[in-house]
N, C-alpha and C positions, 0 to 999 in steps of 0.2 A: 283601505289600500288595495284590496283585491278588485273592488268595483272600479277604482280609478285606473288600475292597470288594464282591466278589460276595456274600459272606454278608450284609453290611449291606444291599445292594440287595434280596436275597430277604426278609430279615426285615422290611424297611420295607414291601415290597409286602404281606406277610401282615398286618402291623399296620394298614395303610391299609384293607385289605379288611375286617378286623375292625371298624375304626372306622365304616365305612359300613354295617355290618350283614350283610355277605356271608359272614362267617367262621362257623366252628362255635361253637356255644354260645349262639346267640341274640343279641338286641340288647344285653342287659346285658353280655355278655362283650366284644362288639365295642366298645361305648362305653367300657368300662374299658380295653381295649387302646389305644384312641385317646387316652385321657387319659394313659396311661403313655408313649406315644410323644411327646406334646407335652412332658411333664415331663422326659423324658430328653434332649430336644433343646434345652431352654431354656438360655440362657447363665447360668452361675452368678454372673456379675459384675453385668451390667446387668439381668438378669431380663426383658428385653423382646426381645432378639434371639434367634436360634436358631443352633445349631452346624451348620456345613456343611463338607463335605469340600473341602479346598483342596490345591493342589500348589505345590511350590517346588523349587528346585535341590537343596535338602538333604533332600527327601523329602516325603511326604504328611503332613497334619496337619488337625485340626479348628479352625476359626476362627469367630468371631462374625460374623453377617451385618450388624451395625451398625458394622463397621470403616470408617473410622478412629476413629469416636466411641468404640468399645469395642475394645480390642486383646487380648482374651482368646484364647489358643490352647491346644491340648492335643495332645500327640503321638498319632499313630495307634496306636503300639505299646501305649499305656497302656490302650486299650480291651480288648485281649485278652491282657494280661499275666498269665501263669499264676501267677507268684509275686508276691504283694503285698508291699509294704514292711512290715517288722516290726522290733521291737526285740529285739536279741540279748542284751543285758545291759549292764553298766557296767564301765568301766575307768578307774581313778584318779578315780572320782567323776563321770565323764562318760558319757553315753549312747552305746552302740554299736548301730548300726542297719544293716539291709540295705535298700538302695534301688535304684531303677531310673532311669537317666538316658538321655540322648541316645546315649551311647556304650556302653550296656549296664548290667549290674548292678555294684554297688560297695558297699563297706562304708564307713561314715562314723563318725568319732569326734567327739562333740560334737553340738550342736543338739538340737532337740526334735521328734521325728517327729509327735507329735499336733498341735503348733502349725503345723508346716509343711504338713501335710495339710489343715488347716482353711482354707487359702488366705488367711491373714492377711497383712498387710504384712510383707515380709521384714525381718529384723534387719540393720541396717547393719554392714558389715564394717569393723572398726577398721583393718585393714591397708591399706584403700583410701581412708581419710579423709585430708584435708589437715590440716596442723598447726592452723589456727584452729578447724576443726570438732572435731578431737581434743581440744583444750584446752577447748572449750565443753562437750563431753560429760563430761569429767572434772570440771569445776566444777559441772555440774548434779547430779553424784553426790557432791559434797563430797569430792572427791579432789584430791590435789596435781597441778597442771598445770605445775610448774616443770621446765624442762629444754629443751635445744636439740635433742636427738636424738629421733627418732621412735620407735625400737624400745622404749626403756623406757616411754614413754607408752602404746604399744599393749599391752604386757604388763600394765601396770597397769589399763587399761580392760578387758582380757579377764578379769581376775581379779575384776571387780566382781560383786556378788551377782546382779544381774539380767542380766548378760551371760555369765557363765561357763557356764551351762547351755543357752544359746540359740545361741551362735556356733559353727559347725562348725570343727574344728581340722585334720582330715586326712581325705582320701578316697583309697581304693586300689581299683582295679578287680579283679574276680574273675579268676583264671586260667581259661583255656579248659577245662581238665580238671576243674573243680570246678562241679558243678551248683548253682544257687542254692537248690534245695530242701534240700540237704545242708549248708549253711553253718551252722556253730555259732560259739559265742563263742571257742573255741580257734582256729578257723581265722581269724576276724577279728582276734584278738589277734596272731597270727603275721604276718598281712599288714600290720597297722598298725605293727609293730615294724621293718619294712624301711626302710632298709638295716640289717641286723643283723650285728654283729661276732661271728664264730664262734670266733676265737682267732688266736694268732700262729703263723705257719708254723714248723716245727721247724728248718729249715735257712736260711731267709731271714728276716731280722729285720723283717718287716712283717706286718700283720694281713690276714686273709681275711674278706671281707664278702660277705654274701648280699643280692643286690639284685634288684629287679623292674624290667624294662624294657619297651619297647614290644612286643618279640617274645618275651617270657617271662622266666623267672627265670635269673640267671647269677651266677657268682662273680667277685669283683674282688679282685685282689692288688695292694695299694698299692706304688708304686715305692720303692726304697731311696733313690735320688737324686731330688730334686724336679724336675730337668730331664727325667727319663725318663718314658715313658708307662706307665700301669698295664696290668696283664695281665687280660684278660677271658676267662672260660671258661664256655661255655654248659652248663647242667645237662643230662645225658642224660635220655632219656624215662623211664627207670626211677626217677628221683628227682623229688621235688616240693618245694615250698617248706617244707612242714611235716614232712617225714620225712628231710631231708638232715642228716647229722651232721658233726662237725668232721673225723673220720677220712675220711669220704667226700669232703669238700671238699679235703683235702690230696691225696688220690689223684687227683682230677680236675685240680687245678692242676699237679701234677707231670707228668701226662700231657700237659697243654698245653705245659709248658716243654720236654719231651723232643722234641716235634715240631720239625722244621726250620722256620725262618721262611720265609714265602712270598716267592718272588723278586719283585723290583720290576719292574713292566711297563716296557717302553721308553718308552711314551707318558707314563706317570707320572713316570719319571725325567727325561725331557726337560722336562716341565712344572715339576718341582721345580727343575731347573737354571736354567730361564728365570726362575722366581720369585726364586731367590737372586741371579741376576745383576741383575735389576731392582732388588732391594732394595739391593745393593751400590752400583749406579750412583746411586740416589737418595740414599744416605747420603753418598757422596763429593761429589756436587753440593751437598748441604746443608752439608757441612763447608767446601767452598770458598767458598760464599756467606757463611758465618759468619766465615771468616777475612778476607774482603774487608771485611765490615762492621766488624770489629774494627780493621782498619788505618785506616779513615777515621773517626778519632775526632771527637767534637764540637769539640775544641779546634783541631785542624788544619782542620776545615771552616770554623770562624769566622775563622781567620787567612787562609785562602784568599779568603773572601768580603770581608774587610777590604782585602786587597791589590787585589782586582778593583775595589772601590769607589774606592780611591785612584787607580788607573790611569784609571778612567773620568773622575774629576774633573780629572786632569791633562790629558787629551785635550780636555775641554770648555774649560779655560782657554786651551789653545793655539789652539783654533778661535776663541775670542773675541778673542785678541790679533791674529789675522790680519784681522779685520774692523774694528779700531780705526784712526783717522786716522794719517797718517805724521808724522814729527818736524817741528819748527819750520822747519829749513833747507829741507826739501823743500817745505813749505808756502809759504815766501817765494819760492822760485824758480818755483813753480807760479803764484802770483799775479802775479809780474813778467812771466812769459811771456804770461799772459792780458791784462795791461794793454797790452803793446806787441807785438802780433803782427807779424811781419816784412812780411807782405803789405800790411797797413794802412799801415805807415810808408812803404813804397815808393810806394804809391798816393797818399798824402797829399802826398809831396814832388813828384810829377809834376803833381798838381793845382795846387799853389802856384806852380810854375814856368810853367805855361801860362796861368793866369788871374790877373787883377789882384785886389786886395783890395777889399772892400766900401767902404772909405773913399775910394778913388780914383775910384769911380764917381759920376757926377753925380746929384743928387737929381731925382726925377721931378717934384716940385711946383715947384721953382725954374726948371727948364728943360724945357718939354714936349718929348718925343721925337717927331720926325717919323717917319712910317711909311715908313721907307726900309730898305734892306738893311743899311746901316752902323749904324743905331741898334739893331739887334737883337743886336749883339755883347755889350753889357753884360748883357742878360738871360740870354744863354747862359752868360756867365761866372759869374753868381750861381747859376744852377742847377748848374753844375759844382762850384762851391764847396760848395753844400749837399750834393751827392752825395759 
């Protein structure tokens, strides 16, 4: 990237010098170089912005100066890519092409290279469509959209006349030992066939498959029991994806099986034991919770709630009975004691014995009372009676 940036800076300086008339070849060459520079830097989408070098955490790239109004970008590697994309041939009626992407060169089955390079709108991928959009695309092509599962509808849309030749089906990266200039249709066909079944092992009743992984090609021996793990064997450096035979694959797998298994590390064993203990504890606690839930059935719960409601009603009735008035006999005795308190009876008797009645006292109008000490006694007697 640094070398590319230095070369771009130098070439830009030369072009600018030519545009101002200071380069070799006179004013005509300089003016022509300036026009070429402007045309090469123009954005192919908006045609008004210019492409400038930008940086991100994923690497350098060219972007339009009118961002965010124009979001056109171009990888930096595409400027100096020595191997241009090309069509290798056809396989099962689909186009096979060699292309360059973010992660390097790869071969692709399906699609149309000419259409993709013309920067037209990309073809929608049926595998990423929602069910309503998928049914709408099928109806627009007069195809049946009946079905609840997505996979049959996707296959039906991929086989449409206008979609079959445009949608890419499979992509496989090139191995590190294969230069992109030497890729042929045979190489691409072998890569697109992976994983490829080479045959059944002579002593083990399972198949040997040739696969391509992140770190290169390898052989895979399927397990006899579904619970066992498959056996993987890396291809030696003297073999490649397109020259390994079935006999070579059997020899490589047998060599892998003859080696002793790698001993388990103490830390890994401890981690595995801890994980198994945790899983067993979780399963037992879950089983105990499930058993307790089964014991407390809805019927028993309803009975318990009904008994509690009855007990609560009985307690409320007992509390109400305590606040009710006493029986008639108790009420009669209470009223009798209120009518004739003992202290009142004794006091009334003493008052009657010590003071004369009101009938025995002389009238005030018939006989005026002289203002003497003896005439005050009747008044005192009446006041005592009133008391």
